[in-house]
C-alpha positions, 0 to 999 in steps of 0.5 A, spaced: 545 509 545 541 515 548 536 518 543 537 525 541 531 530 540 532 529 533 531 521 534 525 522 538 522 527 533 523 522 527 520 517 531 514 521 533 513 523 526 513 516 523 508 514 529 504 520 526 504 517 519 502 510 521 496 513 524 494 518 518 491 515 512 494 520 508 501 517 509 503 510 506 505 508 513 497 507 515 497 502 509 504 499 511 501 498 518 494 495 516 499 490 512 503 488 518 497 487 522 493 483 517 499 479 516 502 479 523 509 482 521 514 486 525 517 492 522 523 488 521 519 482 517 516 487 513 522 490 511 525 483 509 519 482 505 519 488 501 526 487 500 528 494 504 532 496 510 529 498 516 531 505 515 528 505 508 521 502 511 521 508 515 522 513 509 516 509 506 512 510 512 513 518 510 511 517 503 504 520 501 499 514 500 498 514 492 490 515 490 487 509 487 484 508 482 489 512 479 492 511 472 499 513 474 499 508 480 504 504 477 509 510 476 507 512 483 509 506 486 516 505 482 517 513 484 516 511 491 520 504 491 526 508 488 526 513 493 526 508 499 529 502 496 524 496 496 521 491 491 516 495 487 512 489 485 512 487 493 509 494 494 504 494 489 502 487 492 502 490 499 498 496 496 492 492 493 492 487 499 490 493 503 485 496 499 481 489 498 481 488 506 479 496 507 474 495 502 471 489 505 471 492 512 467 498 509 473 503 508 470 509 503 477 510 500 477 503 497 472 505 492 472 508 486 469 515 485 462 512 483 462 508 490 463 501 487 469 497 488 473 495 482 474 488 481 476 484 475 471 479 472 471 473 468 469 475 461 463 471 458 465 468 451 460 466 446 458 459 446 459 455 439 452 455 438 451 462 439 451 467 433 453 463 427 446 463 424 
């Protein structure tokens, strides 16, 4: 089947989205590269069709940390039907990889990577005097 000019323009647009950190396409590409996935395998992992994967690539990359990140991920997953839990897993994994590689977008406004830490619980022999 011959590609139309619309098909070629669509593919160029997707290619640019994959290289531009403004778009979710760059995050999807980083995840695919880290895991060694083809687009087809990535689509399967996300539970979406190849055309939905293309739509995902063209979505704006959500800001992190953003209190509305979960809601943004749900809206994106509804727009380009996929598993929102897998999408947030992908997003967090790429953010962590980016932070370890020195990507400034992976840090908070104060410049520190947010990480979960175990809370120190008081010992039984402390504070009961």
